[in-house]
C-alpha positions in Angstrom: 0.0 0.0 0.0 2.8 2.4 0.9 4.6 1.5 -2.4 1.5 2.3 -4.3 1.2 5.7 -2.5 4.8 6.4 -3.3 4.3 5.6 -7.0 1.1 7.7 -7.2 2.6 10.7 -5.4 5.8 10.2 -7.5 8.1 10.6 -4.5 11.3 8.7 -4.0 10.9 7.0 -0.6 8.6 6.4 2.3 10.4 9.3 4.2 9.7 11.6 1.3 6.0 10.5 1.2 5.8 11.2 5.0 7.3 14.6 4.6 4.9 15.5 1.8 1.9 14.4 3.9 3.1 16.4 6.9 3.6 19.5 4.8 0.2 19.3 3.2 -1.5 18.5 6.5 0.4 21.2 8.3 -1.3 24.2 6.7 -4.9 23.2 7.7 -3.4 22.6 11.2 -2.0 26.1 11.1 -5.4 27.6 10.3 -7.0 25.6 13.0 -4.4 26.7 15.6 -4.9 30.3 14.5 -8.7 30.1 14.8 -8.7 28.4 18.3 -6.3 30.3 19.0 -3.3 28.4 20.4 0.3 29.7 20.2 1.9 26.4 21.1 -0.2 24.5 18.5 0.6 27.1 15.9 4.3 26.9 16.7 4.3 23.1 16.4 2.4 23.1 13.1 4.7 25.9 11.7 7.8 23.9 12.7 6.4 20.8 10.9 5.7 22.8 7.7 9.1 24.5 7.8 11.0 21.2 8.2 8.9 19.1 5.8 9.2 21.8 3.1 13.0 22.1 3.6 13.4 18.3 3.4 11.4 18.0 0.2 13.5 20.8 -1.4 16.7 19.1 -0.4 15.5 15.9 -2.0 14.4 17.7 -5.1 11.0 16.1 -4.7 8.7 16.0 -7.8 5.9 17.1 -5.5 7.5 20.5 -5.0 7.4 21.0 -8.8 3.8 20.0 -8.9 2.8 22.4 -6.1 4.3 25.2 -8.1 2.2 24.2 -11.2 -1.0 24.5 -9.2 -0.2 27.9 -7.7 0.9 26.6 -4.4 4.6 27.3 -4.9 7.3 28.2 -2.3 6.5 31.9 -2.0 2.7 31.2 -1.6 3.3 28.7 1.1 5.4 31.2 3.1 2.9 33.9 2.5 0.0 31.8 3.8 1.9 30.9 6.9 2.6 34.6 7.6 -1.0 35.6 7.0 -2.2 32.8 9.3 0.2 34.3 11.9 -1.4 37.7 11.5 -4.8 35.9 11.9 -3.5 34.3 15.1 -2.6 37.7 16.5 -6.0 39.1 15.7 -7.7 36.1 17.4 -5.6 36.7 20.4 -7.1 40.2 20.7 -3.7 41.8 19.8 -5.0 43.8 16.9 -4.5 47.0 18.8 -1.0 45.9 20.0 2.1 47.3 18.3 3.3 43.8 17.6 0.3 43.3 15.3 1.2 46.4 13.2 4.9 45.4 13.4 4.2 42.0 12.0 2.2 43.4 9.1 4.9 46.0 8.3 7.6 43.3 8.6 6.0 41.0 6.1 5.2 43.8 3.6 8.8 44.9 3.8 10.0 41.3 3.6 8.1 40.7 0.4 9.2 44.0 -0.9 12.8 42.7 -0.7 11.9 39.6 -2.6 11.6 41.4 -5.9 15.1 43.0 -6.0 16.6 39.8 -4.6 15.0 37.7 -7.3 15.9 40.2 -10.0 19.6 40.3 -8.9 19.9 36.5 -8.7 18.4 36.1 -12.2 20.5 39.0 -13.6 23.7 37.5 -12.2 22.9 34.0 -13.6 21.9 35.5 -17.0 25.0 37.6 -17.3 27.3 34.8 -16.3 25.8 32.3 -18.7 28.3 31.8 -21.5 27.2 31.6 -25.2 29.3 28.5 -25.4 30.6 26.3 -22.5 33.7 24.3 -22.9 35.9 21.6 -21.5 39.6 21.1 -22.3 39.6 24.4 -24.3 42.1 27.1 -23.2 39.9 30.2 -23.1 41.5 31.6 -19.9 44.6 32.8 -21.8 42.4 34.6 -24.3 39.6 36.2 -22.3 39.0 37.2 -18.7 36.4 35.1 -16.9 36.0 36.2 -13.2 35.2 34.0 -10.3 31.6 33.1 -9.6 29.7 34.5 -6.6 30.0 32.3 -3.5 27.8 29.2 -3.9 26.0 30.1 -0.7 24.6 33.2 -2.3 23.0 31.7 -5.4 22.4 28.0 -4.6 18.7 27.6 -3.7 18.6 31.3 -3.2 14.8 31.8 -3.2 14.4 29.1 -0.4 17.2 30.8 1.6 15.7 34.2 1.3 12.2 33.1 2.3 13.5 31.2 5.3 14.9 34.5 6.7 11.3 35.1 8.0 12.0 32.5 10.6 13.4 35.0 13.1 10.4 37.3 12.8 7.9 34.3 13.1 9.6 33.0 16.2 9.9 36.5 17.7 6.2 37.3 17.1 5.1 33.9 18.5 7.1 34.4 21.6 5.8 38.0 21.9 2.2 36.7 21.6 2.8 34.1 24.3 4.5 36.3 26.9 2.6 39.4 26.0 5.8 41.4 25.3 6.2 43.2 22.0 9.9 43.7 22.5 10.9 40.1 21.7 8.7 40.3 18.6 10.4 43.5 17.3 13.8 41.9 17.9 12.9 39.0 15.6 11.4 41.5 13.1 14.6 43.5 13.1 16.7 40.5 12.5 14.6 39.3 9.6 14.5 42.7 7.8 18.2 43.4 8.5 19.5 40.1 7.3 17.2 40.1 4.2 18.5 43.6 3.3 22.1 42.4 3.8 21.4 39.4 1.5 20.2 41.8 -1.3 23.1 44.1 -0.8 25.6 41.2 -0.9 24.5 40.4 -4.4 24.9 43.9 -5.8 28.7 43.8 -6.4 28.3 40.7 -8.7 26.3 42.6 -11.4 29.2 44.9 -12.0 31.1 44.5 -15.3 34.3 43.4 -13.7 32.4 40.5 -12.0 30.8 39.1 -15.2 32.3 37.3 -18.3 32.8 39.2 -21.6 30.0 39.6 -24.1 29.0 36.8 -26.5 30.9 38.3 -29.4 34.2 38.3 -27.4 33.7 34.8 -26.2 32.9 33.4 -29.6 35.9 35.2 -31.1 38.1 33.6 -28.4 36.7 30.2 -29.3 37.4 30.8 -33.0 40.9 31.8 -32.1 41.4 28.6 -30.2 39.9 26.6 -33.1 42.3 28.2 -35.5 45.2 27.2 -33.2 44.0 23.7 -32.4 42.8 22.9 -36.0 40.3 20.1 -35.2 39.9 17.4 -37.9 37.2 15.0 -36.7 34.1 16.1 -34.8 31.7 14.0 -32.7 28.4 16.0 -32.8 25.6 15.2 -30.4 22.2 16.6 -29.3 19.7 15.1 -27.0 18.0 15.0 -23.6 20.1 14.8 -20.4 19.0 11.1 -20.1 20.7 10.4 -23.5 24.2 11.4 -22.4 25.2 7.7 -22.4 24.9 7.8 -26.2 27.8 10.2 -26.5 29.7 8.9 -23.4 30.1 5.5 -25.1 32.2 7.2 -27.9 34.6 9.1 -25.6 37.3 6.5 -25.4 37.2 6.0 -29.1 37.5 9.7 -29.7 40.5 9.9 -27.4 42.3 7.2 -29.5 41.7 8.7 -32.9 44.7 9.4 -35.1 43.3 12.7 -36.2 42.6 15.7 -33.9 39.3 15.2 -32.2 36.6 17.6 -31.0 33.2 17.0 -29.4 30.4 19.5 -30.1 27.3 19.3 -27.9 24.1 21.3 -28.2 22.6 21.1 -24.7 24.1 22.2 -21.4 22.4 19.3 -19.7 24.5 16.9 -21.9 27.7 18.7 -21.0 26.8 18.4 -17.2 26.3 14.6 -17.7 29.4 14.1 -19.9 31.9 11.6 -18.5 35.4 12.8 -18.0 37.5 13.0 -21.2 40.7 14.4 -22.5 39.0 15.4 -25.8 38.2 19.1 -26.2 34.5 19.8 -25.8 32.4 22.8 -27.0 28.8 23.1 -26.0 27.0 25.5 -28.4 23.2 25.8 -27.5 22.6 28.5 -30.2 22.2 27.3 -33.8 23.4 30.7 -35.1 26.5 30.6 -33.0 27.3 27.1 -34.3 26.8 28.0 -37.9 29.1 31.0 -37.5 31.9 29.0 -35.8 35.1 28.5 -37.7 35.2 24.7 -38.5 37.2 25.1 -41.7 39.8 22.5 -40.7 37.2 19.8 -39.9 36.9 17.1 -42.5 34.8 14.4 -40.8 31.7 14.8 -38.5 30.4 11.8 -36.6 26.7 11.7 -35.5 25.7 9.3 -32.7 21.9 10.1 -32.9 19.4 11.1 -35.5 18.0 14.4 -34.2 16.7 17.6 -35.7 19.6 19.8 -34.6 22.0 17.8 -36.7 20.9 20.1 -39.6 23.0 22.9 -38.2 26.2 20.8 -38.9 25.0 18.9 -41.9 24.7 22.2 -43.8 28.5 22.5 -43.9 29.6 21.2 -47.4 33.4 21.1 -46.6 32.8 18.3 -44.1 31.9 14.7 -44.8 29.1 13.5 -42.5 28.8 10.0 -41.0 26.1 8.3 -38.9 27.8 6.1 -36.3 24.8 5.6 -34.0 24.9 4.5 -30.4 24.4 0.8 -30.7 23.8 -2.0 -33.1 20.4 -3.8 -33.0 17.5 -4.9 -35.2 15.2 -2.2 -33.9 13.7 0.2 -36.5 16.0 3.0 -35.2 18.9 1.1 -36.8 17.4 1.7 -40.3 16.0 5.2 -39.8 15.3 6.7 -43.3 16.9 9.9 -41.9 20.2 8.2 -42.3 20.3 8.9 -46.0 21.2 12.6 -45.3 24.7 11.5 -44.3 27.6 10.9 -46.7 28.3 7.5 -45.1 26.7 5.2 -42.6 29.1 3.1 -40.5 28.0 -0.2 -39.2 29.7 -2.8 -37.0 29.6 -5.7 -39.5 27.8 -7.1 -42.5 24.5 -7.4 -40.6 24.1 -3.6 -40.5 24.7 -3.3 -44.2 22.1 -6.0 -44.9 19.6 -4.3 -42.6 19.6 -1.2 -44.8 19.3 -3.3 -48.0 16.3 -5.1 -46.6 14.7 -2.0 -45.2 15.1 -0.1 -48.5 15.0 3.3 -46.9 17.2 5.1 -49.4 20.7 4.4 -48.0 22.9 3.2 -50.8 25.2 0.2 -50.2 28.2 2.1 -51.5 27.7 4.6 -48.6 27.9 1.9 -45.9 31.3 1.1 -44.3 31.9 -1.7 -41.8 34.1 -0.5 -39.0 33.4 -2.9 -36.1 32.5 -1.7 -32.6 35.6 -0.1 -30.9 33.6 0.2 -27.6 33.5 -3.6 -27.2 37.2 -3.9 -26.5 36.6 -4.2 -22.7 34.3 -7.2 -23.2 36.2 -10.4 -22.2 35.8 -13.7 -24.2 34.1 -16.5 -22.2 36.4 -19.3 -20.9 33.7 -21.2 -19.1 32.4 -21.0 -15.5 35.4 -20.8 -13.1 35.9 -23.8 -10.9 34.2 -23.6 -7.5 31.8 -20.8 -8.5 28.2 -21.2 -9.4 27.1 -19.7 -12.8 26.0 -16.1 -13.0 23.1 -15.1 -15.3 22.6 -11.5 -16.1 19.0 -10.3 -16.8 19.4 -7.0 -18.7 16.0 -6.0 -20.3 15.6 -2.9 -22.3 13.0 -0.2 -21.7 9.4 -0.1 -22.9 9.9 2.5 -25.7 7.6 5.3 -26.8 5.1 3.3 -28.9 3.7 0.8 -26.4 4.8 -2.2 -28.5 4.8 -5.3 -26.3 7.8 -6.6 -28.1 10.0 -3.8 -26.8 10.7 -5.1 -23.4 10.2 -8.4 -21.5 9.8 -6.6 -18.1 6.0 -6.4 -18.2 5.0 -9.8 -19.5 8.0 -12.1 -18.8 10.3 -10.4 -16.3 8.9 -12.0 -13.2 8.8 -15.4 -14.8 12.4 -15.2 -15.9 13.7 -14.1 -12.5 11.5 -16.5 -10.6 12.8 -19.5 -12.6 16.4 -18.3 -12.3 16.4 -17.8 -8.5 14.7 -21.3 -8.1 17.1 -23.1 -10.5 18.6 -26.3 -9.4 21.6 -26.6 -9.5 21.6 -23.0 -8.4 22.7 -19.9 -10.3 23.4 -16.3 -9.3 21.1 -13.6 -10.8 22.2 -10.1 -11.6 19.3 -7.8 -12.6 20.4 -4.6 -14.4 17.4 -2.8 -16.0 17.6 -0.1 -18.6 17.8 3.3 -16.9 14.6 4.5 -18.8 12.5 1.6 -17.4 9.2 2.9 -16.2 9.6 6.4 -17.6 6.8 5.9 -20.1 4.8 2.9 -18.9 3.4 2.7 -15.4 3.0 -1.1 -15.9 6.7 -1.4 -16.7 7.6 0.7 -13.7 5.4 -1.5 -11.4 6.9 -4.7 -12.9 10.4 -3.4 -12.3 9.6 -2.9 -8.7 8.2 -6.4 -8.3 11.2 -7.9 -10.0 13.5 -5.9 -7.7 11.6 -7.2 -4.7 11.8 -10.7 -6.0 15.6 -10.6 -6.4 16.1 -9.0 -3.0 13.9 -11.6 -1.3 15.8 -14.4 -3.0 19.1 -12.8 -1.9 17.9 -12.6 1.7 16.8 -16.3 1.6 20.1 -17.4 0.2 22.1 -15.4 2.8 20.7 -17.7 5.5 20.9 -20.9 3.5 23.6 -23.1 5.1 24.7 -24.3 1.6 26.1 -20.8 0.9 29.0 -19.7 3.1 30.4 -16.2 2.8 34.0 -15.2 3.2 33.3 -12.4 5.6 36.9 -11.4 6.1 37.6 -11.1 2.4 34.4 -9.1 1.9 35.2 -6.8 4.7 38.6 -6.2 3.2 37.0 -5.5 -0.2 34.5 -3.1 1.3 37.2 -1.2 3.1 39.1 -1.0 -0.2 35.9 0.3 -1.9 35.6 3.0 0.7 39.2 4.1 0.2 38.8 4.1 -3.6 35.5 6.1 -3.4 37.1 8.7 -1.1 40.0 9.1 -3.5 37.8 9.3 -6.5 35.6 11.9 -4.8 38.7 13.8 -4.0 40.0 13.7 -7.6 36.6 14.6 -9.1 36.2 17.5 -6.6 32.8 16.2 -5.5 31.3 18.1 -2.6 33.2 21.3 -3.2 32.3 24.6 -4.6 32.9 24.0 -8.3 31.6 27.4 -9.4 29.2 28.0 -12.3 29.2 27.4 -16.0 31.7 30.2 -16.7 34.2 29.0 -14.1 33.8 25.4 -15.3 34.6 26.7 -18.8 37.6 28.7 -17.5 39.1 25.9 -15.4 37.9 23.0 -17.5 41.4 21.9 -18.7 41.9 18.3 -17.9 44.8 17.1 -15.8 46.0 14.1 -17.9 47.8 12.5 -14.9 44.7 12.8 -12.8 42.5 11.5 -15.6 44.7 8.4 -16.0 44.7 7.9 -12.2 40.9 8.1 -12.2 40.7 5.4 -14.9 43.0 3.2 -12.9 41.1 3.7 -9.7 37.8 3.0 -11.4 39.2 -0.4 -12.7 40.3 -1.2 -9.1 36.9 -0.1 -7.8 35.1 -2.5 -10.2 37.3 -5.3 -9.0 36.7 -4.5 -5.3 33.0 -4.1 -5.9 32.5 -7.7 -7.1 34.7 -9.0 -4.3 32.7 -7.0 -1.7 29.8 -9.6 -1.7 29.6 -13.4 -2.2 29.9 -14.7 -5.7 26.6 -16.5 -5.2 24.6 -13.4 -4.0 21.7 -12.2 -6.2 22.0 -8.5 -7.0 20.0 -5.6 -8.4 22.3 -3.2 -10.2 21.2 0.2 -11.1 23.0 3.5 -11.8 26.2 4.1 -13.8 28.5 1.8 -11.8 29.2 -1.0 -12.3 28.9 -0.5 -16.0 27.0 -2.9 -18.3 30.2 -4.4 -19.8 31.5 -5.1 -16.3 28.3 -7.1 -15.7 29.0 -8.9 -18.9 32.4 -9.9 -17.8 31.3 -11.5 -14.4 28.3 -13.3 -16.1 28.3 -16.6 -17.8 25.0 -16.0 -19.7 22.5 -13.3 -20.3 18.7 -12.9 -20.8 17.7 -9.7 -22.6 15.4 -8.2 -25.3 16.0 -6.9 -28.8 18.4 -4.1 -28.4 22.1 -3.2 -28.8 22.8 -5.0 -25.5 22.3 -8.3 -27.3 24.7 -7.4 -30.1 27.3 -6.2 -27.6 27.0 -9.4 -25.5 27.6 -11.5 -28.5 31.2 -10.2 -28.5 31.8 -12.3 -25.4 30.8 -15.6 -27.1 28.7 -16.5 -24.1 25.3 -18.2 -24.3 22.3 -15.8 -24.3 18.6 -15.8 -24.5 16.2 -13.3 -25.9 12.5 -12.9 -25.1 9.9 -13.0 -27.8 7.5 -10.8 -25.7 5.2 -10.0 -28.7 4.7 -13.7 -29.2 5.4 -13.8 -33.0 6.9 -17.3 -32.9 10.5 -18.6 -33.0 11.0 -18.7 -36.8 9.4 -15.3 -37.4 11.3 -13.8 -34.5 14.7 -15.1 -35.9 13.8 -14.0 -39.4 13.0 -10.5 -38.2 15.9 -10.1 -35.7 19.4 -11.1 -36.8 20.9 -10.9 -33.3 18.8 -13.7 -32.0 19.8 -16.3 -34.6 22.2 -17.9 -32.1 20.0 -17.3 -29.1 17.7 -19.4 -27.0 14.3 -17.9 -27.7 12.1 -17.4 -24.6 8.3 -17.2 -24.6 6.7 -15.0 -21.9 6.5 -18.1 -19.6 10.3 -18.4 -19.8 9.9 -22.2 -19.9 12.9 -22.5 -22.3 15.4 -21.2 -19.7 16.6 -24.8 -19.2 18.3 -24.7 -22.6 20.3 -21.6 -21.6 21.3 -23.0 -18.2 22.3 -26.3 -19.9 24.6 -24.5 -22.3 26.3 -22.8 -19.3 26.7 -25.9 -17.3 27.9 -28.1 -20.2 29.6 -25.9 -22.8 30.9 -28.9 -24.7 27.3 -29.9 -25.4 26.1 -26.4 -26.4 24.3 -26.8 -29.8 24.5 -23.0 -30.5 28.3 -22.5 -29.8 29.3 -22.5 -33.5 26.3 -20.4 -34.5 27.4 -17.7 -32.0 30.9 -17.6 -33.5 29.5 -17.1 -37.0 27.0 -14.6 -35.8 29.6 -12.6 -33.9 31.6 -12.0 -37.1 28.5 -11.2 -39.1 27.2 -8.6 -36.6 30.5 -7.2 -35.3 33.0 -7.8 -38.1 36.3 -9.7 -37.9 38.6 -9.6 -34.9 41.6 -8.5 -37.0 42.3 -5.8 -37.7 40.9 -4.4 -34.5 37.8 -2.3 -34.5 39.8 0.8 -33.5 42.2 0.3 -36.5 39.2 -0.1 -38.8 37.6 3.0 -37.4 40.7 5.1 -37.8 41.1 3.9 -41.3 37.5 4.8 -42.1 38.0 8.3 -40.7 41.2 8.8 -42.7 39.6 7.6 -45.9 36.6 9.8 -45.5 38.8 12.8 -44.6 40.7 12.2 -47.9 37.4 12.2 -49.8 36.4 15.5 -48.1 39.8 17.1 -49.0 39.5 15.9 -52.6 36.1 17.4 -52.9 37.2 20.7 -51.4 40.3 20.9 -53.6 38.2 20.2 -56.7 35.6 22.8 -55.6 38.4 25.4 -55.2 39.8 24.5 -58.6 36.4 24.9 -60.2 35.9 28.2 -58.5 39.3 29.4 -59.5 38.7 28.4 -63.1 35.3 30.2 -63.2 36.9 33.3 -61.7 39.8 33.2 -64.3 37.2 32.8 -67.1 35.2 35.7 -65.9 38.3 37.9 -65.6 39.3 36.9 -69.2 35.9 37.9 -70.5 36.1 41.2 -68.8 39.6 41.9 -70.2 38.6 41.0 -73.8 35.3 42.9 -73.7 34.9 46.0 -76.1 34.5 49.2 -74.1 30.8 49.9 -73.6 29.8 46.3 -74.7 27.8 44.3 -72.3 29.4 41.0 -71.2 27.0 38.1 -71.7 25.8 36.6 -68.5 24.8 33.0 -67.8 21.5 32.2 -69.3 21.8 34.7 -72.2 20.9 33.3 -75.7 21.9 34.3 -79.2 19.2 36.3 -80.8 19.5 34.3 -84.0 16.5 32.1 -84.5 14.5 33.5 -81.6 12.4 35.9 -83.6 
């Protein structure tokens, strides 16, 4: 029942739900206390509303946003509490007392200060917002970017300003209780004085010397840097903050390019969610700013997603444009007709080429290049289940998608059946459940099913923990947990988490990567991953959400996987391990295999998951696995050959396309030069006063 209430209220926990209920119930309690009247009751109800409101803001509760939408926002809630306090004074027969008039004057003055405070905060934020934000781009030597105001002045500034009424509210309540106006005026004085000081503290930060240069100066500095750096290959990306993983998966490849790389982003939210990288990054929200940027040295642009804002880069004719995508699967997104706007489409293997041929969406076969999947290098090849360890099965379903197609995800119809059979398997297996991060974003049914699957895994883990057949090495786990804590502390120190990292302008100014630190972070993350898996028994069922451990790390500790039609399946095939895919739409095994290349070497599951025994049999007895050879053939078909490596293939494709772009540009320049020379010759040979024929003119002979 509580979980249902949490889901309906869209809050994150039972504590958050309790805080929401207390805050909503607190205001009727305030009114009742004011009407009774009762100072202690009013004080208690006021304390509850203050604390609950503050807690929900700290948690970033969805409810806070919804209250603002229905005209019950933060300012209104504070105003209502103050009006009810004035009502309390009137009900206490203090309407003729100075404290009554002092309270009214205080709250009028207090709200009078809200306007300049809000205006100053917004002005500072607007004036410090850069037309472009960067990482690993040296702008500090070219333009002056001053320090940001202290975080305590701007972070949750509206909430801080409104909470300054606390001194006045406490003082007035005490004055009403003890019948002495002096205490109330002391509280009023503190509130008005501190609020005034808060406003005055913001004033210096609107001066010119405290704000970054104007847009024209910043853009000129960026162009100056581009002229010095001379980027050759650009990774271009636009999308929502939740899609940052689509560009993050290409960062390692961009770092290893033979040509000079640059990443261009279009949304600040993506920049804020970008993983650490040594590659220069420029975030350009404005289309006009991007189109005016000097990208004359760029020869290849790579696109990880088909989005409308791609047009701002596609319009540049001196660049060759390539769709590289963000995964390889049999979903319709992998054969989007939009792809024909690019000069080339790069696929992992032959399967991608064949998909476009079958789909017949206008992408020519000559424009498709097979480059492998460089991101799959961390995936380890299966060597069988290590001796002394029970097999691990990863359940990694994809999300429900936007169209409501039951074939998108197995979570709703098959998820519980899959997990139930795995946790009850005999001989036993270990289950890792790692759902897609978007699960439940669109479908309530998918969200509810995810919660039930999570509960099922956690219950099975609790039961296994007290099963005498499974003995934990507590000493080794304690050592691993201590190592995890040490690594996390060091990683937090290196990433600067918890400190005042300034605003966008400061991040742009100070965003040059420390290569030694970046390499240390990479090493520590590898150590963290190893310690994470050692921190709990190898037989313990686990629900894994969040960015860490990564999906590929889960691949490497698993012996088999159950998933849905998505790039996850194609990636897992690189391991050579047995896998199963759920036919959630119930189209039938033959039709399912015909429509989805990646499942041709898979165990096909119905929604009942009754076929899981075949998958577990392949894990327990690899020598008797009937699909082993099929997986090898399918791996090469989907992902290309192992030699040369994917990174070598990718670099070769970039170099070849850059050469095509350069050849096109040289040819264009030659044609332009020839046309100009011809025009100049015609002008030189023209008889004075004679009009030089223009293109489209015709001889008058035969036209009469």
